[in-house]
N, C-alpha and C positions, 0 to 999 in steps of 0.2 A: 264327495269331497273334491280333491284336486284332480283325480282321474276323470271325473265327470266334467270338470271345468275344461280340461284339455280336449275332451270329446266335443264339448260345446264349441270350442275354437275351430276344431277340425271339420265339424258338421254344423255350420251356422244356420242351415235351413231346417234342421231337426229340432223341434222344441224339447227342452230338457227340464225335467223336474228333479230337484236335488233336495235330499233330506239331510240336515245338519244336526249332529247329536251332541257335540260338546268339544271334544278334543280337536276336531277339525277347525274350530274357530278360536279356541283358547290356546291351543298348542300343548305340547308335551312338557310337563314340568320336570326340571332337573332337581331343584330344591325350592325352598320357600320364596326365594328372590329371583330365580333364574329359569328361563325356558330354553330348551335345546335350540341351537342356532338353526339347524335344518328344519326344526318344527316352526320356528318363526317365519321362515320362508314359505313353508306349507300353509301356515295360517294366513299369511299376507295374500298369497295367490287365491286361496279359497274365498276370502272376502272380496277381492277384486273380481274374480270370475263369477261370483254370484250374480253380478250384473247381467250376465248372459243367460241366466236361468229364465225360462218361461214362468216358472213358479218355484219359489224357495220355501221349504218346510222346515220349521224348527220345533224343538220339543218344548220350548218355554220362551217367555218374553225376553229374558236376559240374553238368550241366544239370538233372538230376532234383533235386539239392539246392536249386536255385533256386526250385522250386515245392513243395518239401516243406512240409507244413503247410497248403497251399492246395488242391492237387489230391488227389482221393480215390484214384484208381487210376493209378499211374505204371508204365510199362513202358519199359525201355531197349532200343532196337533200333538198332544202328549200321548205317550204309550199308556195303554190300559192295563188292568190287572185281572187275572182270571180268578174270580171270587169263588169258584168251585174248588180251586187248589189252595189259594191263600185265604185261610179262615182260622178261627180259633180252634186249637186242638189241645187236649189235656196236657198241661205243663209237665206233670210228673212222668207221664208216659213218654214225652219227648226227651226228657232228661235221661230216662232209663235207656232209650234208644241210642243216645249219644254217649252213654256211659259216664255221665258227669254227676257230681255230688248234688243231690236234690235239696240239701239243706243249706248250701251256699248261694249267695246272690250271684247271678249270672249276667255278665255283660257281653253283648255281641258287637263286634266290630266287623260288619259284613263286607269286608274287602281284603285285598292282599296288603299285608303290613309293609311290604317292600316297595309299594307304589308311592312315590313321593307326593303325588297329588292327593292321595287319601289321608296323608298327614297323621299317621298312627302315633308319632311321637307325642302329639298333643294329648291323646288319650292316655298313653303310657305315663307321662309326667303327672297327669291328674290322678291316676290310680296310685302312683308312687307316693304322692302327697297325702293320700289317705292313711298311710302307715298301718295297713292291715292286709292280711292275706285271706280274709274271710269272703273271697269271691272267686269265681271262675271266669276267665275271659275266653271267649270263642272268637275265632277269626276265619276268614276264607283264605287261608295261607296258600299262595301259589295259584289261586283261582281254580283249584281242582275240586270244588265241591259239586257233587252230583246235584243237578237242578231239582230232582225229586226230594232232596233232603233240605232244601232251603226253608220250606214251611216248618220243618221240624226244628231247625236252628232258631227261627224267629220265635216260635212258641215256647221253646225251652228257656228263653231269655227273660230276665227281669227288666233289662234296659237295652235298647238298640241305640248305638252311637254313630253319628256321621260327623267326622271332623275335617272333611275335605276342604282344600283351598279353593277349588272351583268345581262346579258340576253343571250339567245341562238341566236335566230333570230326572234325578235318580230313581229308577224303578224300584230298587230295594226298599226305599222309604215308603213308597206307595204300598208295597207288599206288606211291610211292617204295620202300616195303618190298617190294612185289611185283616191282619191277625190280632188287632187290638193291642199292639205293643206300646210300651212307654218309650218315647223317643226323645233324645237330646241331639241337637244338630247345630253346627255352625251356620252362619247366614250365607249359604252358598246356593247357587242355582235358583230354583223357584221355591225353595223349601219354606221361606218365611211366609209366602202366600199359601202354600199347600197346607202348612200346619197351623195357620191362623185359626184360633178358636177351637182347636182340637184338644180334648182333655188328655192329660198325661203326655203332652208334647211341649218342648221348650226350644226356642232358638237362643243360642248362647254365644256371646262374644268369644273370639279366639283367646282372650286373656282370662276368661271366667270359668272355663270348663272344670 
């Protein structure tokens, strides 16, 4: 990101390859309408300094579009998924491991609810509108989930929900796909393309969840 750009300015004869993941080009969201001021500066310089990259790597086309006209050579390389780890596991066993009610519907919000970019309020409002408590909601509160438990959370769920305001190319949705999860997502990042034609997956408008 910015550090690499500064290095590029300081060492112009050294070819630099920079990988952009999302926040470095979108900025850090304060709320639905606002980006932190210092993050706007960070984003601005990242885009401008991408022009000094020998090669720029992005995770998705939407990120490539952010540096189009600045960067000279852009290559899209998405992160992969370890199919030996992320796979279908018995749902009942996963729920028992997490200590949740196996008879209730389980909704997974695989992110920190306090991260404004992840937009948890949208899911909360949708669940409140259902006027029922016949569900369990799982979250990655505080981002303190043991990575080894992520496949367990995914397989314990009846529905995985992404309500983000923006994304690069979220790994968790690819991992959910590998676990054959049902997925609802807002149109963020490259998910419309990623989920196109996938059974039990829907791209939903921010006003329709």
